[in-house]
C-alpha positions in Angstrom: 0.0 0.0 0.0 2.7 2.3 0.7 4.1 1.9 -2.8 0.7 2.8 -4.1 0.5 6.0 -2.0 4.0 7.0 -3.2 3.0 6.4 -6.8 0.0 8.7 -6.2 2.1 11.4 -4.7 4.7 11.3 -7.5 3.8 13.4 -10.4 2.9 11.4 -13.4 5.2 11.6 -16.4 3.7 14.2 -18.7 3.1 13.2 -22.2 4.4 15.6 -24.8 1.8 18.0 -26.0 0.5 17.3 -29.4 1.6 19.9 -31.9 1.2 20.6 -35.6 5.0 20.4 -36.1 6.8 17.4 -37.4 9.2 15.6 -35.0 12.7 17.2 -34.7 14.3 14.4 -36.6 12.3 15.2 -39.7 13.5 18.8 -39.6 17.2 17.8 -39.4 17.1 15.4 -42.4 19.7 16.0 -45.0 18.8 15.6 -48.6 20.2 12.4 -50.1 22.1 14.2 -52.8 24.0 16.4 -50.3 24.7 13.3 -48.1 26.1 11.4 -51.1 28.3 14.5 -52.0 29.7 14.7 -48.5 30.4 11.0 -48.4 32.2 11.3 -51.7 34.4 14.2 -50.4 35.2 12.2 -47.3 36.2 9.1 -49.3 38.4 11.3 -51.6 40.1 12.9 -48.6 40.7 9.4 -47.1 42.3 8.2 -50.3 44.4 11.3 -50.5 45.5 10.9 -46.9 46.5 7.3 -47.6 48.6 8.4 -50.5 50.3 11.0 -48.4 51.0 8.4 -45.7 52.6 6.1 -48.3 54.8 9.0 -49.5 55.8 9.8 -46.0 56.8 6.2 -45.4 59.0 6.4 -48.5 60.7 9.5 -47.2 61.4 8.1 -43.7 64.8 6.5 -44.7 65.9 9.9 -46.2 65.0 11.7 -43.0 67.2 9.4 -41.0 70.0 9.9 -43.6 69.6 13.7 -43.2 69.9 13.4 -39.5 73.2 11.4 -39.9 74.6 13.9 -42.3 73.8 16.8 -40.0 75.6 15.1 -37.2 78.6 14.5 -39.5 78.6 18.2 -40.5 78.5 19.4 -36.9 81.5 17.1 -36.2 83.5 18.5 -39.1 82.7 22.0 -38.1 83.9 21.3 -34.5 87.1 19.7 -35.8 87.7 22.7 -38.1 87.2 25.2 -35.3 89.8 23.2 -33.3 92.2 23.6 -36.2 92.0 20.1 -37.6 91.2 20.5 -41.3 93.2 17.6 -42.7 91.1 14.5 -43.5 93.5 12.2 -41.8 93.6 14.4 -38.7 89.8 14.4 -38.6 89.8 10.6 -38.9 92.3 10.3 -36.0 90.4 12.7 -33.8 87.1 10.9 -34.5 88.6 7.5 -33.7 90.2 8.7 -30.5 86.9 10.4 -29.4 84.9 7.2 -30.1 87.3 5.2 -27.9 86.7 7.5 -24.9 84.9 5.7 -22.0 83.1 8.9 -20.9 82.4 11.4 -23.6 82.0 15.1 -22.7 78.6 16.8 -23.0 79.6 19.2 -25.8 80.7 16.4 -28.2 84.0 16.2 -30.0 84.4 20.0 -30.1 84.2 20.3 -26.3 86.7 17.5 -26.0 89.2 19.2 -28.4 88.8 22.6 -26.8 90.1 21.0 -23.5 93.5 20.7 -25.1 94.8 24.3 -24.8 98.3 23.0 -25.3 98.9 20.4 -28.0 101.3 18.5 -25.7 98.4 17.6 -23.4 96.5 15.9 -26.3 96.8 12.2 -27.1 100.0 11.6 -29.0 98.4 10.6 -32.4 96.5 13.9 -32.4 99.3 16.2 -31.5 100.6 16.9 -35.0 97.2 18.0 -36.1 96.6 20.4 -33.2 99.7 22.5 -33.9 98.6 26.1 -34.4 99.7 27.5 -37.8 102.5 30.0 -37.6 101.4 33.7 -37.6 100.9 35.2 -41.0 103.9 36.9 -42.6 103.8 40.6 -42.6 102.2 42.0 -45.7 104.5 42.5 -48.6 105.5 45.9 -49.6 103.2 47.5 -52.1 104.3 47.0 -55.7 106.3 49.8 -57.2 104.6 52.1 -59.6 104.1 50.7 -63.1 107.0 51.5 -65.3 106.4 53.8 -68.2 106.5 51.9 -71.4 108.5 54.6 -73.1 111.2 54.3 -70.4 111.7 50.6 -70.9 111.4 50.7 -74.6 113.9 52.5 -76.8 112.0 55.0 -78.7 113.2 56.2 -82.1 113.7 59.8 -82.8 110.3 60.2 -84.5 108.4 58.2 -81.7 108.6 54.7 -83.2 109.6 51.8 -81.0 112.3 49.3 -81.8 111.1 45.8 -82.6 112.4 44.5 -79.3 110.8 47.3 -77.3 107.5 46.9 -79.3 107.4 43.2 -78.3 108.0 44.0 -74.6 105.3 46.7 -74.7 102.9 44.4 -76.5 103.3 41.7 -73.7 102.4 44.2 -71.1 99.5 45.4 -73.1 98.2 41.8 -73.4 98.2 41.7 -69.5 96.0 44.8 -69.4 98.6 47.6 -68.9 96.9 50.8 -70.2 100.1 52.7 -70.4 101.4 50.0 -72.8 98.3 50.4 -74.9 99.0 54.1 -75.1 102.6 53.5 -76.1 101.5 51.1 -78.9 99.0 53.8 -80.2 101.7 56.4 -80.3 104.0 54.0 -82.1 101.3 53.3 -84.7 100.5 57.0 -85.2 104.2 57.7 -85.7 104.5 54.8 -88.1 101.5 56.0 -90.1 99.1 53.2 -89.4 96.6 55.5 -87.6 
């Protein structure tokens, strides 16, 4: 009886009021043509995605190769900064570095920078760590270009001797403008111009 009394006290579930509108599912219906269009787009995108995934799988070995080459480049840069530019010296340094039980954090560059003096480096590496001698002082500036008329014997009327003409011609071939001018003067004096 108590359950009957509780059932009477509980409000009865209200039935939805009857209305002139169609149920909500009918309002949200998508036309079949639009549905087929969206499904076609989805299928096209899926096939495109599968193609891109296949291409990515083909490129994976190259990505690993690029990573290895970048590591090699960094090692060569570190060796060059340390002054080891010779291929044999780089091979020796790489071999000695690989044999280390505990490698420093900065890589081979940090290991090489620890050898401020070449005598503290491993013996096979010492010849490659020798610092190059300081550059020689700059050479004296070249003397002023000689005048072609001074080196060539000029005839009385401005013509050059055959030997002098040959010498001036060599300098003119090297781009000496003064020699070009001397040849022009010779040609004018000879009547060619």
